N, C-alpha and C positions, 0 to 999 in steps of 0.2 A: 601440407601445413607446417608452421614451424613446431617441431617437436619440444624445443625448449620452452616455447612459450605455452604449448599446451600442458607440459608437464608442471609449470609453473601455476598455472590457473587450476589444476586438478589439486596441487598442494596447498594453494592458499584457500579454495573452497573449502576442503575437509579442515583446514586449521581454524577458519572463522566459524564456520557451521558447526558450533558446538554450545552446549549450556551455558557457559560462561558469556556467550554473546548476548545473552537475553537481558542482563541487569544493566546493560549501559545502551540499550535500545529502545526505541519506542515500542517495538513488538511486547515488552515487559506488560504492558496495559492490558492488552487482551488476555495475557496469560493469568490475570487476577481472577479470572472467572471460569466457570465449569459447563454453565448452562448455554446452549447454542445462541440464543438470540441476545444474551448478554454480551458474549464473545463478540459476535458480529456488530453490534452497537459499538461496543468499547473500539472495536478494531476501526470502525467508518470515521469516529470522531478522532481518534488518534491520527490516523493518516491524514486528516483535514488539517491538521497542525504540523504535520512532521515536515517544515521546511526551515531553512534558516540554521541559526546557531545551535547545535545538538544539545548543549546544556539547556538553552532556552526552550528548546522543543520539549524535553523532559519535564521542565517545570511547569509549562503551559498544560501538558497532557496530564500531570497530577492534579493541577487545579481542578482541572474539568474532571478527573477520575473521581475527585473527593466530593462532587457533587451528586454520585451516582448512589451513595448511601449503600453500596452492597449489590446493587442491580441496575445496570444502565437502561435494560430493556424496561422495567418498572418506571424509570425515571422518565423515559419517554411516552410511555402510555397514560401516566398520571397527569403529565402536562405541566410538570413543575418549570419547565423553560419559557412558558407563555409570559412569566414576569419581564423577560429581556425583550419584548416585542418593540421594535424601532429604538432600542438602546443605542446610543452613539457612543457608549462608555469603550474605551479601548480594551480589547482582550488581548491580542497577540499581532504583532507586527500591524498589518494593515486590516486585520479583523476586528471587529467591534461586538459587544455582546448581542446587538443585533442579528448580526451575521450569523452567532451561534443559535440563537432563536430559530432562524430561517433552516439551518441544516437539521435541527430537531424537529421542526415543522415537517421537513421532507420525510424523516425516518417515521415519525408518527403516521404519516401518510401512506407509507410503504408499509407498515405492519397492520395498517387496519384493511388492507387489500391481501396481503399475503401473510402465510403464517412464519415465514422467516426469509431472511434476505436472499438466500440460495435460489430460492424459487423464482426471484426476478431476474435470474441471469440466463441469456439465451445460450443453450448449451451449443448450438450449432455455429455460432458466431465466430469469426477469426479473432476478435477482439474482446473477450469476455466483459470487459469493463463499459462499454457503449451502452448496454441495456442497463447497466447501473446508473451510469451518469444521466441517461435519459431521464430518469426520475428526479434528477435534482439540476436539471437545466434552469439557470438563472440564480442558484445559489453562488454566491462568491466563495471562491478556491475550488469549485468543482469544474473541471474542464467541459466546456459546452460539447455535447454528444457528437456534433456534426462537424467539428473540427478535425484538424490533423495533430492535434495534440497527442504527445506519447501517454498522457494522464499518468506520471511516473509515481503519484501516492496512490491511486486506485489501483495501479498495478502491483506496488508494492504490497497492499493489503490482501489482494488476490493471492499473492504469493504466500503471505501469513495463513490464508484460510484453506489453500488447496494442496499445498505441499505437504506431504504426509510421512515424512521421514521421523517425526517425533521428537526431533530434536530442539531447533528454534521456531520452527512453523508448525501450526496448530493442526491443520489437514483437516477440518470439521466439516468441510464441503466436498462430500464423497460423490458428488454426480458430475463435478468437473474435471478435465482431464489435464494434469500438471504439466503434459507435454505441449499444451496450448499455450500456456503461460508466456508473457512476454517480460522482458528485462526491464524492471524499473529504470526509466532513461531519464537522467536530469544533466546539468551541464558538466558536472564531474566526471560522470559515467561516460559521456559523450566524449570528453577529452582524453580519457583513458583508451577508449576504443579507437580514435584517431592516432594517438601516440603507439598504441600496439599494432597499429595496419589492420584493425579489424573493420572499420569503415573509413571512407574517404568523405563521406558526407558533411554538409557544414550545419545542417539543422538540426536540431535535437527534437526530431518530430516522430511521429509513429513510424514512418519508414524505417528511420534508423534504429529505432526501438527493435523493429523486425529483423533488420541486418544484423545486428549484434546478437539477437537471440538465436538467428540462423547459426553463425558461428558458434554459439555455445551449444546448439544442438549437435555439432560435429564432434562435441568432446563427451557431453552427456545427453545422449538421443532421447532417452526417457525422463530427463528432469532438466530441460536447460537453464531454469531460472537457480539452480545450483550454482550456476556461474555468477550470480549475483554477489555472492559471498567473495568470490574471488575478486571481483571489480573493487569490492570494498576494501579487501585486504591491499590490492594494488595502491589504492590511494593512501592507505595508513603507510605503506612501506616505501612510497615514492619520494 
């Protein structure tokens, strides 16, 4: 291994995995809550809109968070989202308020079957996100569970809910193993991985996500997605 690169990744991971990171990141929204199901709903809705311009992501997430009136879970279970059914009014980028209705309907269905979202996740799965995504197949913005998508945003949410160092990530899902988490792979992270020689693959898919994650396991064997903070830092400093 290139020890200069390894040391740089370790340095950047610890530089950005700090409480100061929260205020400028979408993870701030689930941090508003303390009840498990409130955190879960906030995290799921927030990851759904977490693409595009960072400032616009935070603006949209703030708009949605304001609807929850202190409890995202109660908002879902009371059905206040039903007013948006079939609405073609624009919400964010290619999302409409009708799409927001659909993701809320998926959450409502989930919580009528399970006490919490953590129970939906197959603990034996190679990719924790598949069992969650399966419950939302057909909802715009959630990658279909049968595709080879890296499902970047859902993987990011899993990092929020599983990593348990108590700094940026919330670590409320105790039954899942953070050693099995996958690096949230998008175009930027893919490009960084290629530039650093971590991967030579040209597709930002689940196979590439696993390859980059395996590299991070060689540095952080018990906590590979700590390396996600380093990849963020490399982008800021490149």
